[in-house]
C-alpha positions in Angstrom: 5.1 8.9 -15.3 2.2 9.7 -13.1 1.8 13.3 -11.4 -0.4 12.8 -8.7 -2.0 15.6 -7.3 -3.2 15.2 -3.7 -5.1 17.3 -1.5 -8.4 18.2 0.3 -11.5 19.2 -1.9 -11.1 22.9 -2.6 -7.2 23.0 -2.8 -7.3 23.5 -6.4 -6.3 20.2 -7.9 -8.4 19.8 -11.1 -8.1 23.5 -12.2 -4.5 23.4 -11.7 -4.3 20.2 -13.4 -6.0 21.7 -16.7 -3.3 24.7 -16.4 -0.4 22.4 -16.2 -1.6 20.7 -19.2 0.0 23.8 -21.2 3.3 23.7 -19.1 4.2 20.1 -19.5 4.6 18.9 -23.3 2.8 15.6 -23.9 1.0 15.6 -20.6 -2.7 14.3 -20.5 -5.4 14.8 -18.0 -6.3 11.5 -16.4 -9.1 11.7 -14.1 -9.8 8.4 -11.9 -13.3 9.9 -11.0 -14.1 8.8 -14.5 -13.5 5.0 -13.5 -15.6 5.5 -10.2 -18.6 6.6 -12.3 -18.5 3.8 -14.7 -18.1 1.4 -11.8 -21.3 3.1 -10.1 -23.1 2.7 -13.3 -22.0 -1.1 -13.6 -21.9 -2.8 -10.1 -25.1 -3.9 -8.6 -26.9 -1.6 -6.0 -26.1 -4.1 -3.3 -22.6 -3.9 -3.6 -22.7 -0.2 -3.8 -24.4 0.0 -0.8 -21.6 -1.6 1.0 -19.2 1.3 0.5 -19.3 4.9 1.3 -16.6 6.0 -1.4 -15.8 4.2 -4.7 -12.1 4.1 -3.6 -13.1 1.5 -1.1 -13.5 -0.8 -4.0 -10.7 -3.1 -4.9 -11.7 -3.1 -8.5 -11.4 0.9 -8.5 -8.0 0.7 -7.2 -6.8 -1.8 -9.8 -8.5 0.0 -12.6 -6.8 3.1 -11.7 -3.6 1.2 -12.2 -4.2 -0.7 -15.5 -5.8 2.2 -17.2 -2.8 4.5 -16.5 -0.6 1.8 -17.8 -3.0 1.5 -20.9 -3.0 5.2 -21.5 0.9 5.4 -21.3 0.9 2.9 -24.1 -0.7 5.6 -26.3 0.4 8.8 -25.1 3.9 9.9 -24.3 3.0 11.4 -20.9 3.1 12.5 -17.9 -0.5 11.6 -16.9 -1.6 14.5 -14.6 -4.1 13.0 -11.9 -6.0 15.3 -9.5 -7.4 12.7 -7.1 -7.6 12.9 -3.4 -6.0 10.2 -1.7 -6.3 10.0 2.2 -5.8 6.2 2.8 -2.1 5.0 3.3 -3.0 1.4 2.5 -4.7 2.7 -0.8 -1.6 4.5 -1.5 0.5 1.5 -1.0 -1.4 -0.8 -2.9 -1.8 1.6 -6.2 1.8 3.3 -5.8 3.3 -0.3 -5.5 1.2 -1.5 -8.6 2.7 1.4 -10.5 6.1 0.6 -9.3 5.7 -3.0 -10.4 4.7 -1.8 -13.9 7.9 0.4 -13.8 5.6 3.6 -13.8 7.6 6.4 -11.7 5.1 8.6 -9.6 5.5 12.1 -8.3 3.4 12.6 -5.5 2.6 16.4 -5.0 0.3 17.7 -2.4 -1.8 20.9 -2.8 -2.4 22.4 0.5 -4.6 25.4 1.7 -5.7 26.6 4.9 -8.9 25.2 6.2 -10.8 28.4 6.4 -9.7 28.9 2.7 -10.8 25.4 1.7 -14.3 26.2 3.5 -14.7 29.3 1.4 -13.9 27.4 -1.8 -16.3 24.6 -1.2 -19.2 27.0 -0.3 -18.2 28.9 -3.5 -18.4 25.7 -5.5 -21.7 24.7 -3.6 -23.5 28.1 -4.8 -22.4 27.2 -8.3 -24.0 23.6 -8.3 -26.8 24.2 -6.1 -25.1 22.9 -3.0 -25.1 19.1 -4.2 -21.4 18.6 -3.1 -20.9 20.9 0.0 -21.8 18.1 2.5 -19.4 15.7 1.0 -16.5 18.0 0.7 -16.8 19.1 4.1 -17.2 15.6 5.5 -13.5 15.1 4.0 -11.7 17.8 5.8 -11.7 15.8 9.2 -9.9 12.7 7.5 -7.6 15.2 5.3 -6.3 16.8 8.8 -5.8 13.0 10.0 -3.8 12.2 6.9 -1.7 15.1 6.7 1.2 13.8 8.7 1.8 10.8 6.5 1.1 12.7 3.1 3.6 15.5 4.0 6.0 13.1 5.1 6.2 11.8 1.4 5.0 14.2 -0.9 6.1 17.4 -1.8 3.9 20.2 -0.4 2.7 23.2 -2.6 0.7 25.8 -0.2 -2.2 27.2 -2.6 -3.8 29.3 -0.2 -2.5 32.5 -2.0 -2.1 31.2 -5.6 -4.2 31.2 -8.6 -4.6 28.0 -10.8 -2.0 29.4 -13.1 0.4 30.2 -10.2 -0.4 26.8 -8.7 0.6 25.3 -12.0 3.7 27.2 -12.6 4.9 26.0 -9.2 4.1 22.6 -10.1 6.1 22.6 -13.3 9.0 24.2 -11.5 9.0 21.4 -8.7 8.6 18.5 -11.2 11.4 19.8 -13.5 13.4 19.7 -10.2 12.6 16.1 -9.4 10.5 17.0 -6.3 7.8 14.4 -5.0 9.5 11.2 -6.7 8.2 8.2 -4.9 11.1 5.9 -3.7 9.4 2.4 -3.5 10.6 -1.1 -4.4 9.8 -2.5 -8.0 8.1 -5.8 -7.2 6.8 -7.3 -10.5 3.4 -8.9 -10.1 3.3 -12.5 -10.1 2.6 -14.4 -13.4 2.0 -17.7 -11.7 1.5 -19.4 -8.5 4.7 -18.5 -5.8 6.2 -20.0 -2.8 7.0 -17.4 -0.4 8.9 -17.9 3.1 8.5 -15.5 6.2 10.6 -15.7 9.4 9.1 -15.0 12.6 11.4 -13.4 15.0 10.7 -12.7 18.7 11.9 -10.3 21.4 12.6 -11.4 25.1 8.8 -10.8 25.7 7.8 -13.2 23.0 6.3 -10.5 20.9 6.7 -11.1 17.3 8.1 -8.6 14.6 6.1 -7.2 12.0 7.3 -4.9 9.4 5.2 -2.3 7.2 5.9 -2.5 3.4 5.7 0.8 1.3 4.8 -1.5 -1.7 1.5 -3.3 -0.4 -1.2 -2.6 2.1 -1.2 -4.0 5.5 1.6 -5.0 7.5 3.7 -8.3 6.9 6.4 -10.7 8.3 9.8 -10.3 7.2 10.6 -12.7 4.1 9.5 -12.7 0.6 9.1 -14.8 -2.7 11.4 -17.8 -3.1 13.6 -17.4 -6.2 14.1 -20.3 -9.0 16.0 -23.0 -7.6 16.3 -21.6 -3.9 15.5 -23.2 -0.6 12.4 -21.7 1.1 14.5 -21.3 4.4 17.5 -19.8 2.2 14.9 -17.3 0.9 13.6 -16.4 4.3 17.2 -15.7 5.6 18.2 -13.7 2.4 15.0 -11.6 2.6 15.8 -10.9 6.2 19.0 -9.7 5.7 18.0 -7.6 2.6 15.1 -6.1 4.4 16.5 -5.4 7.8 20.4 -5.9 7.7 19.9 -8.9 10.0 22.2 -12.0 9.2 20.7 -15.0 11.0 22.9 -18.0 11.7 20.7 -20.7 10.5 23.4 -23.5 10.3 21.3 -25.9 12.1 18.2 -25.2 10.1 15.2 -23.0 10.9 12.4 -24.6 12.6 9.2 -24.8 10.3 6.0 -23.4 12.0 3.6 -23.0 9.2 2.7 -24.5 5.5 -0.3 -22.3 4.2 -1.7 -23.4 0.7 -3.1 -20.0 -0.6 -5.8 -20.4 -3.1 -5.9 -18.1 -6.3 -8.2 -15.3 -6.0 -8.0 -13.4 -9.5 -5.9 -11.3 -10.1 -3.9 -13.0 -7.5 -2.4 -16.6 -8.3 -1.7 -17.8 -4.8 0.9 -20.4 -4.0 2.4 -21.9 -0.9 3.2 -19.7 2.1 5.7 -20.9 4.6 6.6 -19.6 8.1 9.8 -20.5 9.8 10.9 -19.6 13.5 13.8 -17.4 13.5 14.2 -17.4 17.4 14.7 -14.5 19.6 16.4 -11.2 19.0 18.9 -9.8 21.6 18.1 -6.2 22.5 21.5 -5.4 20.5 20.3 -6.9 17.5 16.8 -5.2 17.3 18.3 -1.9 18.1 20.4 -2.4 14.8 17.6 -3.2 12.4 17.9 -1.4 9.5 15.1 -0.2 7.0 15.3 0.2 3.2 13.2 3.2 2.5 12.2 2.0 -0.8 10.9 -1.4 0.6 9.9 -0.8 4.4 8.7 2.4 6.3 8.6 0.8 9.7 8.9 -2.3 12.1 7.6 -3.1 15.6 7.4 -6.1 17.8 3.5 -6.8 18.8 1.7 -9.1 20.9 -1.0 -11.4 19.1 -3.8 -9.0 20.2 -1.8 -5.9 18.5 -1.2 -8.1 15.3 -5.0 -8.4 15.0 -5.1 -4.5 14.4 -2.1 -4.6 11.8 -2.5 -7.8 9.8 -5.0 -8.7 7.1 -7.2 -11.4 8.2 -5.4 -14.2 6.3 -2.0 -13.2 7.8 -3.5 -12.9 11.0 -4.8 -16.6 10.9 -1.4 -17.8 9.6 0.3 -16.0 12.4 -2.1 -17.5 15.1 -1.5 -21.1 13.8 2.2 -20.3 13.8 2.2 -19.2 17.3 0.3 -22.4 18.1 2.7 -24.7 16.3 5.7 -22.9 18.0 4.1 -23.8 21.5 3.3 -27.4 20.3 6.8 -28.1 18.8 5.2 -29.1 15.5 4.6 -27.4 12.2 0.8 -27.0 11.0 -0.6 -27.5 7.4 -3.2 -25.2 6.5 -5.4 -24.4 3.5 -6.4 -20.6 2.7 -5.2 -19.9 6.2 -7.6 -22.7 7.8 -6.1 -25.8 9.6 -6.9 -28.9 8.0 -8.4 -32.2 9.8 -11.5 -33.6 10.8 -11.6 -31.4 13.9 -10.3 -28.3 12.6 -7.4 -28.3 15.1 -4.8 -28.6 12.4 -2.7 -31.4 10.8 0.6 -31.9 12.3 3.5 -32.1 10.0 6.3 -34.6 11.0 
């Protein structure tokens, strides 16, 4: 198990983590800062110049998960992880990867009033010559902005008037009570190329439905991986029902919009990605959509312009090609999100 202690700089995460070691038998301190320091030593300065925080490194986020899994083969756990985590997409990526490895996570927020945080930061700066003061203060604004999503998920402990030992005792109590458990779908990581089928659903204004998964960053189309022996269109229909509680007819067959070959980008294996036209939803159908909390946290109908703010680049290009294919009445073949053909206008599938 991972006990993830979130919170702003000055909330007392690290001091409480050391105290918590005495209260949780078999626990081990796991500090991802060490991984960040090693990456700073190994990566070329040109790459480091492109980021402001090591959390922005995809390698750091993956290594945090892989290292935790390796440590749990050596020690009984839990791993106590004091680490500020303010970007929700990074939370989705890492916690989803933990879930894929069947590693449960307890997400606990140590919160303190901002005046107290500033006082603690100043005290620490006096001890280290002020080396960290600007860095810590610069994260108070992002922390305030992140509080709504963190408090909606994590169990919050107010450390404003608690000593480190008192905080640790409170942590031990809530962990024993099962608080902070992250309810997230356990989707195993692929071990080879996959075929995935998505279904585009529209409202009466021709806006497309996107969903927000809890287990990976970025918004997505309803759908999922095709199981062995399953037809892609049937897989899309199954996933729409499992994710949204919507049973599409599909008797006449879904119209194919896009076939996109996604090349492997290690550690990803790539594969074939298909998008089908699921048609328009009536207002009553949209109002009845359900959300399994372990898999999806939200859905919305968006225009193509709004989708550009939510979708990762490859999925956005896939959507744009699908909308073009829908208007033309013929599916398009893509490779890596790029339409093929001598003119770059896309190859029609007939």
